[in-house]
Structures are given as C-alpha cells and as structure tokens.
N, C-alpha and C positions, 0 to 999 in steps of 0.2 A: 524494262520493258518484257513482256512475257516473251516468248517463244515466238520470231516472227518468221514467217514463209513467204517467199518471194516468187509464186510462179511466173513464167513468162508468156501462158497462155491459158485458155478457156482447159484444155483437159489437163493441165498440171493442176490448176486452182480445182477441177474435181476432183483428182486424187485425197488432194487435201482435204476438203470437205469429205468427202469419204470415210476418210481417216477419223476425221472428227467426230462424224456422226457414231461409229461403229464404238470408238472411246468415249462416247456420250459425253465431249468437251465443245463446249460454245467457240464460234471463231467471232474475232472484232476485225472488220474490214477498216484499212486505213490508204491513205493517198501515199504520195510521196512524202508529205510534211507530217504524216501522222497527227494532225488534230484532231480527227473525230476519237479517240481513244479515248474512253471515259477515264476519270480520275482515278476510279478504284475499279476495277474488272476480275471476273474470271475467266482462267480458257485462256488460248491462244492469238493471235494475231495473223492478219492475212494482209498482205501490203500488194497495191497495184503497181509498185517503182520498177518492178522488171518489165512489166506488161505494156509497153511502149511503143508504138510507131505509127504510121500512117498504113493501113490495111489497103484501101482501094480508094483512089481520088479522082474522080470524075468531074474536069472543069466544065466543059459541054454540059452537062446536067446539072452543075452547082451540086453535088452531093459527093460526101466524105465518107469512108470509114475508119475510125480510127480506135485504138487498143486504148483501154480505160486510164493507164496509169501517164498516159501522155499530157502535158501541162496545156492549159488556154494559150499560153506565149507558142511553145514550140507548135501548135497546129496553126495558129494563125500566121507564123511565120511562113508556113509553107504555101498555105492558101494566099498568103497576100501578096505573091510573087503573080498571081492570077488577078489579083484584085479583089479578092472574094473575103468574107468573113463569117465567123459562126455566129455573130450575134451573140457572144456569149458574156459573163461578167469582166469590165472594163476594167475594173482596178484590182482582180483577184486573177491576176494570168498567172500565177506561180500554181494555181489549183489545180488538179488533174480533172481531165472531161469526165472521167467516173464518179469522183466527188462533185462536181456540181450537178450531172443529173440524180445522182442519189439522194441530194439534198432539195433536188427541185430548186436551186439558185437560177435568178433570172438577173442579166443587168439593167444600165440605167435605159438604154433603149427599147424596154418594154412596150411604152408609149406607142411606138411605131410597129414594131416587130411581133409584138404578143411574147407569150413568157417562152423559156426554155422548152417545156414541154411539145411546145407546137412545132419544133423543129427536129425533134426526136424521130427519125423515120425508122430506125430498125434496134435491135440490142441482141446483143449473143449474153444470155443469163446463165450461171450455173446455181441451180437451186439447191435448197437444204437436201435435196436428196444425192447432189453429186451428179448430176445430171445436165449436159449442157444442151441448152433449146435455145432456138433460133425464133426471130419474129422483125417483120420488116420486109420492105421494099427490095432490097438490095443483098438480102440474104434469103437462103438455099431452104431452110426448114422451117416452116412456121408451126406454132402452137395454135392449135385449134378453139376457140372459144374466148381468149381473150385477148385484149388489145393491151399486149404486151409491154412498148412501148411505154403508154400511159402509165401502168401500172406500176413499172419499176423507179419513174419519174418522181423523184420526193420520199420513196418510199425508206431511205435513210438505210438502205442494205438487209432490209427486214425479212426480203424474196428472196436473196440470194444474192452472188457475187456478180457485179457488171464485169464483163470481160473487154467486150468492144460496142461500139454505140456509130450506128449510122446517122449522118447530123446532114438537114437541110442546109444550101448555104447561102448567101445576098451577094450581089455584086457591091463594091465599095463607091460610093456616089464619087463623082468627079468635083464638090465642093462640098466643104462642111463647116460651118461656122458655131461658135457660142455667143448668146448677147448676154450680158449682164441687165437685167430689169429690175424696176422697184418692186413689181407686184407678180407674183408667181401666179396668180388667179388668171392675169394677162392672155394666158395660153390658150384659152378657148377660142381666142379672138383670129389666130393663125391656123392653117392648113396642116396639116400631118406632120404634125412636129415630132423631133425623135425623142425628144423629153426635155420635161418640163422640172427641174429640180429645185428645190427650196434647202437651204442650209442657214447654219447660226449665223453666217457671214453675209447673206444676201441670196439671191433667186436668180438663177440662168435658165435660157432657154436654146434648145437645141435644134439646126436645120440642117439640111443637106439637100442636094440635087443640082442642076447646072447652073453656072456663073449669075446668069439673068433672074432665076428663081430665087436662088439664096439672096441676092441684092436688092430683090425686090420684098423679100419677106424681114430682111434685117433692116430695112429702112425704116418699115413699118413698125418696126418694133421699139426705136427711138430708144436705144441702150449703147452700151459700149460694145464693139463688136471685135472678137477675137478670134482670128481663122483655125479653123480644127475645132477638134474635139476638147475642151477644157473639164476633164471631169474632176469632182470633188477627191481629195485625197483620202484613203478609205479610213476608216475608224481605229485608231490603234489602242481604245481607251481598256482598263484592266476587264470591265463590266459593259456589255455590249447587248442587246433586243432588236428585234424585229417586231414592229407594230404592222398589224395589217387592218387595214378599216375599207367598208366600202368609199370609191373613190370620192362621192361628194363631200365626206367628212374628212378629207386631209387637213383642210383649212384648221377645222376644230382640232383635230389629232397634234397639228404644229403648236397650237396655243397652249395644250395640256403639255407637250414634251417640254417645250419651255419653261413652263410654270414648274415642272416637277425637278428642275435644276438640271436638265441634261448639257453636259459639257461641248458634247458634238451631236447632231444629227443631221440625216439628208434624208428629206421627204420627196417622193415620186407623184406630182400631181396628176391626176388622171388613171393614176392605178392604183393609189391605194397603201403602197407600203412606205414606210419610216423606219428606217435604219438608227437606232438609239445609241450612244456611247456615254456612259457617266465614268469618271474616277472615283466616286463612291456615291452609293446610295443605300438607303433604307431599305429593309423589305416592305415596309408599309406603302412606299412610293410606287413601288414596282407590284406590288399588287393591287393597287388602288387604279393605277394606270391600265390593267389587264382587265380588271373587272367593269370598266367601261368600255373598252374595246371588245368584250365577250359580250355587253349588254347591248352593242348595236351589229352585232355577227361578226364581228372581228376574233382579231387573236393575241396575245403577245409571245414571244419564243425566245427566250434566253440562246442567245449564240455563244457568249461567253462570259461567266459568273463570277470570275476573280475573286476579291473579298466579300462579296455578296453572301447574306446568310445562307447556310446548304436547306433551309427548311423550304426557301421559296422553290418550285420548282421551275423544271425546265419549259415543259408545256404546263398550260393551262388545264383549264377543265375537259374532262374527256369527251371526245366530239360524239355527236349522235351514231356516226357510223361505226362506232366499234366494232359492232356484231359482225359487220362486213369485213372489218378489217382482220377481225380475228379469223374468220374463214379464211381470208385468201391467203394470212400466216397459214394455217395448218394445212392449206392446197401444197403451198410451194415448198414448205420448210415445218413440217410436223414435229421435229424432234427437237425446236427451237435453237439450231446450230448456229445459223445467221443473224449476226449484230442481235443477239436478245436485248429487249429494252430498251432499244433506238427508238421507239415509237408512245405515242401518247397511251397510258394504259398498261404500259410497261411490256409491250408485244415486242 
C-alpha cells in the first residue's frame, strides 16, 4: 500500500491535505479496514484509524458526536449502556462511522427510521483546500449556504475528509421480535414495521414496542416468532452489488435477481434496496440487470467485483445531476486531491 497517513484529529488531517495539495498528489481515504482503496491508484492514503472516540455524548438530548474512525460496534457499546442506538448498518459493525456516512450506507431498519442521512446532525469536514469547516446543531462554526451534513452523506469522500460526525440517536424498544412469514408482501398489513426482508431462504418481518403491542402484531402474522432481531448474515460472496429500485418494484426485482443466478440476496421491501451476491457471474447478466434498473429509475452499483470482467464499471450511467456534482467538487476540492474518481463520471 502507498504511504499511509493516520491523523488523530481534523487539524492533523488538514495539514496532510495541504501538503498533498501543494505537492499535486491525490489522497485516498480509508477507514480502519481499508476496504475502499481502489485496486490500482496513484497518490497517498489517509486513514481514519487513529481518529477515534466519543467527543460529546448527550443522553438526555439523544445526540452524540463521534470521531470518524470509531467503529459502529464501538459507538453502539457506549450508547447501549443508556439503551440508545444510532440505527446504523446492523451487520457491518466493524465499519467506521466516517465510512458509513461517506458511503451513505443505511441499515435494515430504514423502513422504520429512514436512511442514515436523516440522522446526521452535523459534521466536521476537512476540504480539499485543507480547511476545517463545521456544520450542524452541535457544532460551533457553520458553513453558510450549504447543508453540509446532507452533502457529505454519500459523497464517498469526494468533498473532503470527514473527521467528526454528530448523530441523532433513538431509544431501544423494550421488546423486539423477528417473525418468519410465507410472503414478504404481507408487510403492508402491519403498522410501523422495523423491517421487511426477503432472502434466498425466505421472508422475515421485524417488530418492536412494548410487550402487548409486539405480541398482538406477531400473533397476527401467523409465523414462527424469534425473540430479538435476527438479521440475515452479511453477503461474503466474491462479487456483490446493490440494486436500487422504486419500492413498489421490489417483488419484480427479487424475481429478476433469482433468475440471474444470485447465490445470495437480501431485499428490503418498502425501501427499494436489494443486496446481491454472486460466487461468479458473467458481464452480460450484470449489465442486463443494471439496464432494467435504470429503465425504471433505479441503479445498480458494484460493491465488490471479485472475478467479474473489469470492463463492467462500478457505477452505471452518468447521472443527470453530474453538472451539479462537478460544481460542488470544484467548490470544495478544486485540485481534486480528495478521493479522485470515487464518484460516477470519474469525479
């Protein structure tokens, strides 16, 4: 791996970015595992592995500010003592908070709580200028004119290095349950489900609340009830992709995913996301699935390519918003120091 820089705070990250900008060298950002480094790249690496810890936890306000290199598991352990949760990806607890926000990743509880971006209250960002800027309710200095928390969520580091994140928290319900059902489409019959998931092994509905309400809901579902949330195991196949479609098309998406020979999949009914895993698959199958997704207003993004033909791009068609994205990139990172090539269109 290239020379790896490990700042412990935003100021140190700013110095590293300033130096890279002066040298005309790009920087690639990684978390503790380094899974986001391209297979081949130029430039140096900036890791958040030393930028860890809780900055400000306010249990009474249900908010927390955490450094970007802190893992989901580390955060949940601290706030779990107060029976709080950040509602982040449930089966990727070794991922960093900064990585989750930068990639715009959401967990299975999105049906009930919305996407991760809805809970990002504030950020500390080190821009491509090497400047430390803040935005959000817990922070001191704001960037006028931009909703920075929403801009950086899903930006894949293209606007700068996320050093700290302020998150809205939720209380953990006293009772949680998983119900195995015959038809995932039955989720529409129930009130405020936490999640409705379908995998190659079957369908599960997830409920929470007080004992009386959970017992009432699970009895009506007429399926095998398991105490607590029993989430699908993570996809560990060599090739993986995320298929996004309008929520109403999830049943059709599942049919198409099965037909294209997926070894594993997890479909989120009511949300529109389907995670797909293949041990091996040809380029035409992936391209065909992507073409259908884009024809209905969706997308297919490769998250792990394994032995797949390298000619198949990670992203699909260039989005219609590419001109806006280019403008934002030029405003925050005019010299393209920060994670160049991480977004569609080579941004």
